[in-house]
N, C-alpha and C positions, 0 to 999 in steps of 0.2 A: 170674871176672875178665871173661869175655866179656860177661856180663850187665851188669856195671858199665860197660863201654865202650859198649854199646848204649844204656844210659841217658844217658850223657854225650852221645852222638851225637844222641839225640832232643832233649835240652835245647838243644844247640847249634843244631840245625836249627830248633827253635821260635823261638829268639832271632833267628836270621838272617831267618826268614820274617816275623816280626812287626815287625821293625825296632826291637826293644827296645834301649835304651842304658842304661848304668849310670854314674852319676856318683858318684865317691867323693871326699868332701871330708875331708882329713886336716888339720883346723885346731885340734884340741884340743877341750876341753870348751866347750860353748855353754850359755848360760843358757836357761831355759825361754822367756823373752821373745824371745831371738834366734831360737829354733826356731819360735815362733809367727809372728814377722815374716817369717822366711825361707819358712815354709810358705805364708803368705798371698801373699807376693811371687811364689812359684812358681805359685800358683793363678791369679794375674793373667796369667802367661805362658800357662797352659792356656786361660784364658778368651779371651785374644787370639787364639790359634790357632782355637778353636771359633768365635768371632765372625767370623773372616775366611773361614770355610768357608761357601760358599753352600748346600751341602747341609745343614749343621747348622741354619741358620736356617729353611730351607723344610721340612725333615723334621720338626723338633721344633716349629715354629710358636711359638718362644719369642722373646721380646724381653727383653733384659737390663734389670734395674732401673736407675734413673738413677745410683745410686751405683756399681753394677757397671760400667755403661757408661762413667762418668767415669774409673774406674780403668783400664779397658781402653784408653780413648782416651789417657790419660796414659802408660801403658806403651808404646803405639804411638808416641807423640810422642817419648818418651825414646829409643826405638830409632832413630828418624829423626835425632835430634840427637846421638847418642852419638859419632860421629866428630868433629863440631865441638867437643863438650865435651872430648874427649880431646886434641884438637889444642891447644885453648886452655889446658888444664892442662899439656901438654908445653911450651908456650911461656911458662909461668909467668905467665899473665895471670889465670887462675882457680885457685881452691883450694877445698878441702872444709872447711867450718866444723865446729866441734865440735857444732853443733845440727842437723846433717844438711842444711844449705843449701849451695848452691854460691855463692861470692862472688868479687868482684874481689880478687885477691891484693894486699895492701897494698904500696905501692911500697917500703916499708922492708924488705920480706922478700926480694924477688927482686933479683938483681943483673944481670938481663937488660936489654938496651936497651929504651927506652920503646916501647910498642905503637903501631902505626899507628892512624889514625882509623877505618879500616875494621875492624881487629881489635877495637877497643873497642866499636864499634857492634854487631858480631856478638856479642861477649861480653855486652853488656847484653841483647840479645835472648835469648841462650841462658840467662842468669841468670833472666830473667823466666819463660821457658817451663819450664825445668827445675825451678825452685822451685814453680811452679804445679802441675806434674805430680807432684812429690814430695808436695805437700800433698794432692792427690787420692788418691794411693796410700796415704799415712798414714791418711787418713780411711777408705778402703776396708779397710785392715788392721784398724782399730779396730772398724768396723761388722761385719766378717765373723768376728771372734773374740769368742765369748761371755765370755771371761775378761778382755777389755779394755773400758775405758770412756774417755770423752772426757778424763778426768783423767790417763790414761796417755799422752797425746800427747807430753809432754816425754821420757818414757822410750822411746817408739817412735822419736822423732827421734834420740835418743842412740844407740839400737841401730842405726838406719839409718846414722848417721854412722860407726859402727864397721865396719859391713859395707862402706861405701864406702871407708874407709881401707884395708881389706884388699884391695880390688879395684884400688887405684891402682897404677900402674907406677912403678918407680924414677925419681926426678927430679921427680915431681909433689908438690905441697904439700898438707898438711892441718893442721888445728888440733887439737892434742891436747885432752884433757878439761880441762886447766888453762888452755886458751886460747893456748898457745904454738904458733907456726907451726913445723912440722917438714917437712923434705924427705925423702920416702921414699927409702930406700937399698936396694940389693940385700942380701938376708940373707947373713950370713956362711956360708961353706962348711961343710957338715956340721951346721947348726943345724936345717934343715928348716923354718924360719920363713919 
């Protein structure tokens, strides 16, 4: 028993010293494509961290390929714009389309008061930047996965749309696979969804 406790203590110490974190996603079964897209998306996070490290660039003397750099730049810009995107989605100005793009929410969907001119200008800027960034990321996902080709872009976009739907907060709008606009709601108690 004491040997087992010593083992647990060593593992715990290692985890604390190395700063390891564990993320457990309990979302049900994922398709192989969803796993590939998520893996590539996480790789971009890692590349972003690596590219931002001065030591990594000078120590390795590596320069990212154009495709990789575009993906990293896109991910960085997404992080920069994420608060504005979330706010505009909360205000029911923007929504997530079924093809993975962010769009102006149709006026027939939301019952909120009309947006101000400044909000609409910001929304158009965020739409342009976010959709450009998403296109770069989708391209990087396809190029970095030997099992994917350009013909898989519609499926990658659809998978990305599903991932975005899951990440939305209650009150934000998305378009389901049939093209119907749906307002995300809190999951029912005890469903775990």
